[in-house]
Gaussian input, Z-matrix of N, CA and C with variables (Angstrom, degrees):
# hf/3-21g

backbone

0 1
 N
 C     1     B1
 C     2     B2     1     A1
 N     3     B3     2     A2     1     D1
 C     4     B4     3     A3     2     D2
 C     5     B5     4     A4     3     D3
 N     6     B6     5     A5     4     D4
 C     7     B7     6     A6     5     D5
 C     8     B8     7     A7     6     D6
 N     9     B9     8     A8     7     D7
 C    10    B10     9     A9     8     D8
 C    11    B11    10    A10     9     D9
 N    12    B12    11    A11    10    D10
 C    13    B13    12    A12    11    D11
 C    14    B14    13    A13    12    D12
 N    15    B15    14    A14    13    D13
 C    16    B16    15    A15    14    D14
 C    17    B17    16    A16    15    D15
 N    18    B18    17    A17    16    D16
 C    19    B19    18    A18    17    D17
 C    20    B20    19    A19    18    D18
 N    21    B21    20    A20    19    D19
 C    22    B22    21    A21    20    D20
 C    23    B23    22    A22    21    D21
 N    24    B24    23    A23    22    D22
 C    25    B25    24    A24    23    D23
 C    26    B26    25    A25    24    D24
 N    27    B27    26    A26    25    D25
 C    28    B28    27    A27    26    D26
 C    29    B29    28    A28    27    D27
 N    30    B30    29    A29    28    D28
 C    31    B31    30    A30    29    D29
 C    32    B32    31    A31    30    D30
 N    33    B33    32    A32    31    D31
 C    34    B34    33    A33    32    D32
 C    35    B35    34    A34    33    D33
 N    36    B36    35    A35    34    D34
 C    37    B37    36    A36    35    D35
 C    38    B38    37    A37    36    D36
 N    39    B39    38    A38    37    D37
 C    40    B40    39    A39    38    D38
 C    41    B41    40    A40    39    D39
 N    42    B42    41    A41    40    D40
 C    43    B43    42    A42    41    D41
 C    44    B44    43    A43    42    D42
 N    45    B45    44    A44    43    D43
 C    46    B46    45    A45    44    D44
 C    47    B47    46    A46    45    D45
 N    48    B48    47    A47    46    D46
 C    49    B49    48    A48    47    D47
 C    50    B50    49    A49    48    D48
 N    51    B51    50    A50    49    D49
 C    52    B52    51    A51    50    D50
 C    53    B53    52    A52    51    D51
 N    54    B54    53    A53    52    D52
 C    55    B55    54    A54    53    D53
 C    56    B56    55    A55    54    D54
 N    57    B57    56    A56    55    D55
 C    58    B58    57    A57    56    D56
 C    59    B59    58    A58    57    D57
 N    60    B60    59    A59    58    D58
 C    61    B61    60    A60    59    D59
 C    62    B62    61    A61    60    D60
 N    63    B63    62    A62    61    D61
 C    64    B64    63    A63    62    D62
 C    65    B65    64    A64    63    D63
 N    66    B66    65    A65    64    D64
 C    67    B67    66    A66    65    D65
 C    68    B68    67    A67    66    D66
 N    69    B69    68    A68    67    D67
 C    70    B70    69    A69    68    D68
 C    71    B71    70    A70    69    D69
 N    72    B72    71    A71    70    D70
 C    73    B73    72    A72    71    D71
 C    74    B74    73    A73    72    D72
 N    75    B75    74    A74    73    D73
 C    76    B76    75    A75    74    D74
 C    77    B77    76    A76    75    D75
 N    78    B78    77    A77    76    D76
 C    79    B79    78    A78    77    D77
 C    80    B80    79    A79    78    D78
 N    81    B81    80    A80    79    D79
 C    82    B82    81    A81    80    D80
 C    83    B83    82    A82    81    D81
 N    84    B84    83    A83    82    D82
 C    85    B85    84    A84    83    D83
 C    86    B86    85    A85    84    D84
 N    87    B87    86    A86    85    D85
 C    88    B88    87    A87    86    D86
 C    89    B89    88    A88    87    D87
 N    90    B90    89    A89    88    D88
 C    91    B91    90    A90    89    D89
 C    92    B92    91    A91    90    D90
 N    93    B93    92    A92    91    D91
 C    94    B94    93    A93    92    D92
 C    95    B95    94    A94    93    D93
 N    96    B96    95    A95    94    D94
 C    97    B97    96    A96    95    D95
 C    98    B98    97    A97    96    D96
 N    99    B99    98    A98    97    D97
 C   100   B100    99    A99    98    D98
 C   101   B101   100   A100    99    D99
 N   102   B102   101   A101   100   D100
 C   103   B103   102   A102   101   D101
 C   104   B104   103   A103   102   D102
 N   105   B105   104   A104   103   D103
 C   106   B106   105   A105   104   D104
 C   107   B107   106   A106   105   D105
 N   108   B108   107   A107   106   D106
 C   109   B109   108   A108   107   D107
 C   110   B110   109   A109   108   D108
 N   111   B111   110   A110   109   D109
 C   112   B112   111   A111   110   D110
 C   113   B113   112   A112   111   D111
 N   114   B114   113   A113   112   D112
 C   115   B115   114   A114   113   D113
 C   116   B116   115   A115   114   D114
 N   117   B117   116   A116   115   D115
 C   118   B118   117   A117   116   D116
 C   119   B119   118   A118   117   D117
 N   120   B120   119   A119   118   D118
 C   121   B121   120   A120   119   D119
 C   122   B122   121   A121   120   D120
 N   123   B123   122   A122   121   D121
 C   124   B124   123   A123   122   D122
 C   125   B125   124   A124   123   D123
 N   126   B126   125   A125   124   D124
 C   127   B127   126   A126   125   D125
 C   128   B128   127   A127   126   D126
 N   129   B129   128   A128   127   D127
 C   130   B130   129   A129   128   D128
 C   131   B131   130   A130   129   D129
 N   132   B132   131   A131   130   D130
 C   133   B133   132   A132   131   D131
 C   134   B134   133   A133   132   D132
 N   135   B135   134   A134   133   D133
 C   136   B136   135   A135   134   D134
 C   137   B137   136   A136   135   D135
 N   138   B138   137   A137   136   D136
 C   139   B139   138   A138   137   D137
 C   140   B140   139   A139   138   D138
 N   141   B141   140   A140   139   D139
 C   142   B142   141   A141   140   D140
 C   143   B143   142   A142   141   D141
 N   144   B144   143   A143   142   D142
 C   145   B145   144   A144   143   D143
 C   146   B146   145   A145   144   D144
 N   147   B147   146   A146   145   D145
 C   148   B148   147   A147   146   D146
 C   149   B149   148   A148   147   D147
 N   150   B150   149   A149   148   D148
 C   151   B151   150   A150   149   D149
 C   152   B152   151   A151   150   D150
 N   153   B153   152   A152   151   D151
 C   154   B154   153   A153   152   D152
 C   155   B155   154   A154   153   D153
 N   156   B156   155   A155   154   D154
 C   157   B157   156   A156   155   D155
 C   158   B158   157   A157   156   D156
 N   159   B159   158   A158   157   D157
 C   160   B160   159   A159   158   D158
 C   161   B161   160   A160   159   D159
 N   162   B162   161   A161   160   D160
 C   163   B163   162   A162   161   D161
 C   164   B164   163   A163   162   D162
 N   165   B165   164   A164   163   D163
 C   166   B166   165   A165   164   D164
 C   167   B167   166   A166   165   D165
 N   168   B168   167   A167   166   D166
 C   169   B169   168   A168   167   D167
 C   170   B170   169   A169   168   D168
 N   171   B171   170   A170   169   D169
 C   172   B172   171   A171   170   D170
 C   173   B173   172   A172   171   D171
 N   174   B174   173   A173   172   D172
 C   175   B175   174   A174   173   D173
 C   176   B176   175   A175   174   D174
 N   177   B177   176   A176   175   D175
 C   178   B178   177   A177   176   D176
 C   179   B179   178   A178   177   D177
 N   180   B180   179   A179   178   D178
 C   181   B181   180   A180   179   D179
 C   182   B182   181   A181   180   D180
 N   183   B183   182   A182   181   D181
 C   184   B184   183   A183   182   D182
 C   185   B185   184   A184   183   D183
 N   186   B186   185   A185   184   D184
 C   187   B187   186   A186   185   D185
 C   188   B188   187   A187   186   D186
 N   189   B189   188   A188   187   D187
 C   190   B190   189   A189   188   D188
 C   191   B191   190   A190   189   D189
 N   192   B192   191   A191   190   D190
 C   193   B193   192   A192   191   D191
 C   194   B194   193   A193   192   D192
 N   195   B195   194   A194   193   D193
 C   196   B196   195   A195   194   D194
 C   197   B197   196   A196   195   D195
 N   198   B198   197   A197   196   D196
 C   199   B199   198   A198   197   D197
 C   200   B200   199   A199   198   D198
 N   201   B201   200   A200   199   D199
 C   202   B202   201   A201   200   D200
 C   203   B203   202   A202   201   D201
 N   204   B204   203   A203   202   D202
 C   205   B205   204   A204   203   D203
 C   206   B206   205   A205   204   D204
 N   207   B207   206   A206   205   D205
 C   208   B208   207   A207   206   D206
 C   209   B209   208   A208   207   D207
 N   210   B210   209   A209   208   D208
 C   211   B211   210   A210   209   D209
 C   212   B212   211   A211   210   D210
 N   213   B213   212   A212   211   D211
 C   214   B214   213   A213   212   D212
 C   215   B215   214   A214   213   D213
 N   216   B216   215   A215   214   D214
 C   217   B217   216   A216   215   D215
 C   218   B218   217   A217   216   D216
 N   219   B219   218   A218   217   D217
 C   220   B220   219   A219   218   D218
 C   221   B221   220   A220   219   D219
 N   222   B222   221   A221   220   D220
 C   223   B223   222   A222   221   D221
 C   224   B224   223   A223   222   D222
 N   225   B225   224   A224   223   D223
 C   226   B226   225   A225   224   D224
 C   227   B227   226   A226   225   D225
 N   228   B228   227   A227   226   D226
 C   229   B229   228   A228   227   D227
 C   230   B230   229   A229   228   D228
 N   231   B231   230   A230   229   D229
 C   232   B232   231   A231   230   D230
 C   233   B233   232   A232   231   D231
 N   234   B234   233   A233   232   D232
 C   235   B235   234   A234   233   D233
 C   236   B236   235   A235   234   D234
 N   237   B237   236   A236   235   D235
 C   238   B238   237   A237   236   D236
 C   239   B239   238   A238   237   D237
 N   240   B240   239   A239   238   D238
 C   241   B241   240   A240   239   D239
 C   242   B242   241   A241   240   D240

   B1=1.4485
   B2=1.5444
   B3=1.2916
   B4=1.4769
   B5=1.5015
   B6=1.3669
   B7=1.4480
   B8=1.4617
   B9=1.3903
   B10=1.4630
   B11=1.4763
   B12=1.3613
   B13=1.4337
   B14=1.5023
   B15=1.3419
   B16=1.4947
   B17=1.5274
   B18=1.3209
   B19=1.4506
   B20=1.5143
   B21=1.2871
   B22=1.4804
   B23=1.5357
   B24=1.3090
   B25=1.4182
   B26=1.5036
   B27=1.3212
   B28=1.4773
   B29=1.4773
   B30=1.3436
   B31=1.4485
   B32=1.5149
   B33=1.3154
   B34=1.4544
   B35=1.5142
   B36=1.3380
   B37=1.4644
   B38=1.5099
   B39=1.3547
   B40=1.4696
   B41=1.4776
   B42=1.3521
   B43=1.4828
   B44=1.5191
   B45=1.2519
   B46=1.4737
   B47=1.5268
   B48=1.3238
   B49=1.4532
   B50=1.5276
   B51=1.3875
   B52=1.4160
   B53=1.4803
   B54=1.3172
   B55=1.5163
   B56=1.5308
   B57=1.2906
   B58=1.4540
   B59=1.5312
   B60=1.2759
   B61=1.4683
   B62=1.4990
   B63=1.3761
   B64=1.4611
   B65=1.5412
   B66=1.3259
   B67=1.4411
   B68=1.5243
   B69=1.2994
   B70=1.4283
   B71=1.5395
   B72=1.3012
   B73=1.4845
   B74=1.5293
   B75=1.3063
   B76=1.4989
   B77=1.5319
   B78=1.2936
   B79=1.4575
   B80=1.4870
   B81=1.3323
   B82=1.4377
   B83=1.5516
   B84=1.3138
   B85=1.4600
   B86=1.5094
   B87=1.3050
   B88=1.4684
   B89=1.5114
   B90=1.3511
   B91=1.4442
   B92=1.5202
   B93=1.3335
   B94=1.4452
   B95=1.5427
   B96=1.3265
   B97=1.4617
   B98=1.5377
   B99=1.3240
   B100=1.4648
   B101=1.5486
   B102=1.3102
   B103=1.4618
   B104=1.5261
   B105=1.2821
   B106=1.4566
   B107=1.5294
   B108=1.3526
   B109=1.4168
   B110=1.5107
   B111=1.3481
   B112=1.4888
   B113=1.4933
   B114=1.3163
   B115=1.4338
   B116=1.5591
   B117=1.2930
   B118=1.4782
   B119=1.4996
   B120=1.3753
   B121=1.4591
   B122=1.5609
   B123=1.3293
   B124=1.4940
   B125=1.4660
   B126=1.3425
   B127=1.5064
   B128=1.5021
   B129=1.2991
   B130=1.4513
   B131=1.5025
   B132=1.3281
   B133=1.4440
   B134=1.5810
   B135=1.2826
   B136=1.4234
   B137=1.5592
   B138=1.3174
   B139=1.4814
   B140=1.5139
   B141=1.3274
   B142=1.4687
   B143=1.5806
   B144=1.3351
   B145=1.4303
   B146=1.5353
   B147=1.3327
   B148=1.4237
   B149=1.5406
   B150=1.2919
   B151=1.4626
   B152=1.4990
   B153=1.3293
   B154=1.4931
   B155=1.5185
   B156=1.3621
   B157=1.4869
   B158=1.5165
   B159=1.3453
   B160=1.4464
   B161=1.4483
   B162=1.3564
   B163=1.4450
   B164=1.5305
   B165=1.3133
   B166=1.4953
   B167=1.5356
   B168=1.2854
   B169=1.4469
   B170=1.4648
   B171=1.3617
   B172=1.4354
   B173=1.5331
   B174=1.3158
   B175=1.4937
   B176=1.5091
   B177=1.2853
   B178=1.4585
   B179=1.5461
   B180=1.2992
   B181=1.4870
   B182=1.5331
   B183=1.3227
   B184=1.4782
   B185=1.5192
   B186=1.3318
   B187=1.4481
   B188=1.5160
   B189=1.2969
   B190=1.5031
   B191=1.5127
   B192=1.4003
   B193=1.4770
   B194=1.5021
   B195=1.3164
   B196=1.5095
   B197=1.5066
   B198=1.3746
   B199=1.4277
   B200=1.4947
   B201=1.3536
   B202=1.4339
   B203=1.4957
   B204=1.3467
   B205=1.4058
   B206=1.5142
   B207=1.3685
   B208=1.4079
   B209=1.5471
   B210=1.2785
   B211=1.4894
   B212=1.5297
   B213=1.3731
   B214=1.4005
   B215=1.5287
   B216=1.3439
   B217=1.4803
   B218=1.4890
   B219=1.3240
   B220=1.4859
   B221=1.5466
   B222=1.3602
   B223=1.4830
   B224=1.5014
   B225=1.3328
   B226=1.5061
   B227=1.4767
   B228=1.2783
   B229=1.4531
   B230=1.5511
   B231=1.3146
   B232=1.4676
   B233=1.5354
   B234=1.3667
   B235=1.4247
   B236=1.5601
   B237=1.2934
   B238=1.4686
   B239=1.4864
   B240=1.3271
   B241=1.4647
   B242=1.4640
   A1=106.60
   A2=115.82
   A3=119.51
   A4=114.76
   A5=115.74
   A6=119.30
   A7=108.39
   A8=116.13
   A9=123.71
   A10=106.95
   A11=117.81
   A12=121.66
   A13=106.31
   A14=118.95
   A15=121.59
   A16=107.13
   A17=116.79
   A18=122.92
   A19=110.62
   A20=117.56
   A21=123.48
   A22=110.59
   A23=116.09
   A24=122.05
   A25=117.52
   A26=115.47
   A27=119.95
   A28=114.44
   A29=119.06
   A30=121.18
   A31=108.20
   A32=116.14
   A33=121.39
   A34=111.26
   A35=114.45
   A36=123.40
   A37=109.40
   A38=116.92
   A39=122.75
   A40=106.69
   A41=116.98
   A42=122.32
   A43=111.09
   A44=116.99
   A45=122.83
   A46=111.71
   A47=116.10
   A48=119.78
   A49=104.98
   A50=115.53
   A51=124.06
   A52=109.62
   A53=114.91
   A54=118.88
   A55=111.93
   A56=116.46
   A57=119.04
   A58=110.73
   A59=116.66
   A60=119.55
   A61=111.89
   A62=117.25
   A63=122.21
   A64=107.33
   A65=115.90
   A66=119.55
   A67=110.52
   A68=117.10
   A69=121.93
   A70=114.02
   A71=118.26
   A72=119.99
   A73=112.60
   A74=117.11
   A75=119.79
   A76=109.63
   A77=120.31
   A78=123.42
   A79=114.40
   A80=117.95
   A81=121.07
   A82=109.53
   A83=116.31
   A84=121.70
   A85=104.58
   A86=116.27
   A87=123.31
   A88=110.61
   A89=117.41
   A90=122.38
   A91=106.96
   A92=117.16
   A93=123.30
   A94=107.32
   A95=116.14
   A96=117.30
   A97=109.31
   A98=115.20
   A99=119.93
   A100=109.78
   A101=114.86
   A102=120.60
   A103=108.85
   A104=117.67
   A105=121.33
   A106=113.02
   A107=117.12
   A108=119.60
   A109=112.34
   A110=117.58
   A111=118.23
   A112=111.61
   A113=116.74
   A114=121.80
   A115=112.34
   A116=118.58
   A117=119.50
   A118=111.75
   A119=115.22
   A120=119.33
   A121=111.78
   A122=114.35
   A123=120.67
   A124=110.78
   A125=117.15
   A126=120.17
   A127=110.60
   A128=117.37
   A129=120.57
   A130=113.21
   A131=119.25
   A132=121.84
   A133=107.70
   A134=119.38
   A135=121.60
   A136=111.64
   A137=116.22
   A138=122.38
   A139=110.63
   A140=118.78
   A141=118.38
   A142=110.04
   A143=114.80
   A144=119.26
   A145=112.44
   A146=118.27
   A147=124.34
   A148=112.03
   A149=116.39
   A150=121.90
   A151=107.88
   A152=116.16
   A153=122.90
   A154=107.00
   A155=112.62
   A156=119.90
   A157=112.21
   A158=115.52
   A159=123.09
   A160=109.94
   A161=121.27
   A162=122.43
   A163=110.45
   A164=114.19
   A165=120.02
   A166=107.79
   A167=118.65
   A168=125.84
   A169=113.31
   A170=118.80
   A171=121.74
   A172=111.66
   A173=114.76
   A174=120.84
   A175=111.53
   A176=119.67
   A177=122.95
   A178=110.91
   A179=120.02
   A180=121.22
   A181=109.72
   A182=119.16
   A183=121.31
   A184=115.17
   A185=119.09
   A186=121.26
   A187=109.66
   A188=115.61
   A189=122.36
   A190=105.77
   A191=114.86
   A192=117.13
   A193=107.70
   A194=115.82
   A195=121.49
   A196=106.42
   A197=114.69
   A198=121.88
   A199=109.55
   A200=116.25
   A201=123.08
   A202=111.95
   A203=118.15
   A204=122.96
   A205=106.53
   A206=118.96
   A207=121.28
   A208=114.98
   A209=115.95
   A210=119.82
   A211=112.29
   A212=118.74
   A213=122.69
   A214=113.72
   A215=116.30
   A216=119.28
   A217=113.45
   A218=120.62
   A219=122.09
   A220=109.23
   A221=113.81
   A222=120.72
   A223=105.59
   A224=116.00
   A225=123.88
   A226=109.65
   A227=114.44
   A228=122.75
   A229=105.91
   A230=119.03
   A231=122.34
   A232=104.96
   A233=114.39
   A234=122.95
   A235=110.07
   A236=117.74
   A237=123.04
   A238=105.03
   A239=115.69
   A240=121.15
   A241=113.75
   D1=136.54
   D2=177.35
   D3=-108.77
   D4=-18.22
   D5=179.40
   D6=-152.38
   D7=141.19
   D8=173.94
   D9=-122.97
   D10=126.58
   D11=-179.19
   D12=-122.59
   D13=122.59
   D14=175.51
   D15=-94.04
   D16=126.47
   D17=-178.97
   D18=-111.18
   D19=-175.69
   D20=-175.01
   D21=-49.17
   D22=139.87
   D23=176.58
   D24=72.55
   D25=14.44
   D26=179.27
   D27=80.67
   D28=13.96
   D29=176.54
   D30=-74.05
   D31=142.33
   D32=-178.79
   D33=-117.71
   D34=130.56
   D35=177.19
   D36=-110.44
   D37=121.55
   D38=-178.14
   D39=-105.64
   D40=127.60
   D41=-178.64
   D42=-117.88
   D43=141.40
   D44=-178.27
   D45=-151.47
   D46=165.90
   D47=177.16
   D48=-85.26
   D49=178.47
   D50=179.75
   D51=-118.29
   D52=154.51
   D53=178.55
   D54=-80.22
   D55=-18.98
   D56=-179.86
   D57=-152.80
   D58=178.76
   D59=-179.70
   D60=-70.20
   D61=144.32
   D62=175.39
   D63=-78.05
   D64=136.91
   D65=178.12
   D66=-139.31
   D67=159.85
   D68=174.49
   D69=64.75
   D70=29.72
   D71=-178.73
   D72=76.10
   D73=19.11
   D74=-177.17
   D75=-102.71
   D76=48.80
   D77=-176.91
   D78=-83.18
   D79=-2.42
   D80=-177.16
   D81=-119.98
   D82=133.94
   D83=173.87
   D84=-119.87
   D85=149.34
   D86=175.97
   D87=-108.09
   D88=138.68
   D89=178.55
   D90=-113.30
   D91=126.85
   D92=176.31
   D93=-106.69
   D94=117.48
   D95=-179.29
   D96=-110.96
   D97=136.76
   D98=-176.72
   D99=-123.89
   D100=150.26
   D101=170.90
   D102=-93.17
   D103=-91.62
   D104=-179.81
   D105=-110.63
   D106=7.20
   D107=177.97
   D108=-64.88
   D109=164.99
   D110=-177.37
   D111=-73.13
   D112=78.78
   D113=-169.42
   D114=-71.11
   D115=-32.55
   D116=176.84
   D117=-63.49
   D118=-39.26
   D119=178.26
   D120=-66.46
   D121=-39.75
   D122=175.59
   D123=-59.91
   D124=-46.76
   D125=178.25
   D126=-56.22
   D127=-48.84
   D128=179.92
   D129=-61.84
   D130=-38.09
   D131=-177.23
   D132=-71.75
   D133=-40.95
   D134=179.30
   D135=-69.64
   D136=-31.82
   D137=179.35
   D138=-76.00
   D139=-18.80
   D140=-174.83
   D141=-59.74
   D142=122.23
   D143=179.73
   D144=86.27
   D145=-2.53
   D146=-178.56
   D147=-109.16
   D148=-152.80
   D149=-179.49
   D150=-138.22
   D151=123.57
   D152=178.23
   D153=-83.75
   D154=124.69
   D155=176.79
   D156=-90.59
   D157=-44.13
   D158=173.40
   D159=-135.41
   D160=124.34
   D161=-174.68
   D162=-66.38
   D163=154.59
   D164=-178.93
   D165=-77.98
   D166=109.83
   D167=-176.20
   D168=-152.56
   D169=165.76
   D170=179.61
   D171=-62.30
   D172=143.36
   D173=-179.66
   D174=-113.87
   D175=161.50
   D176=-174.68
   D177=-61.48
   D178=-24.80
   D179=-176.30
   D180=-87.53
   D181=1.59
   D182=172.60
   D183=103.58
   D184=-9.42
   D185=178.93
   D186=-98.12
   D187=168.10
   D188=168.79
   D189=-98.24
   D190=141.68
   D191=-176.92
   D192=-153.64
   D193=142.38
   D194=175.95
   D195=-153.36
   D196=154.87
   D197=178.85
   D198=-131.50
   D199=145.62
   D200=-177.60
   D201=-150.86
   D202=168.01
   D203=167.12
   D204=-118.40
   D205=119.58
   D206=-176.98
   D207=-72.11
   D208=176.42
   D209=-175.08
   D210=-62.55
   D211=-15.28
   D212=178.47
   D213=-98.50
   D214=5.66
   D215=179.16
   D216=86.02
   D217=5.66
   D218=178.65
   D219=-89.92
   D220=126.72
   D221=-178.65
   D222=-79.86
   D223=135.01
   D224=-178.87
   D225=-131.48
   D226=147.31
   D227=174.72
   D228=-123.47
   D229=126.94
   D230=179.65
   D231=-112.58
   D232=129.57
   D233=-173.40
   D234=-131.14
   D235=139.54
   D236=173.11
   D237=-133.54
   D238=117.34
   D239=178.80
   D240=-79.60

């Protein structure tokens, strides 16, 4: 994540760059951030019927992170700090 913006009511908007150009109307990606929730299970459920781009695993900065495209073609990033 490169930017976090807190909006009205405590809603959080996470902004980041993309690894490649957006095509086919896929200019939006969703990020799901978890604290202690069962994040690995959530990643698997969202990935069901889709395509995993980067598996959900520990990252060098200390968080767990994974990226996928769900069965509807929406790109998602799942993060656990």
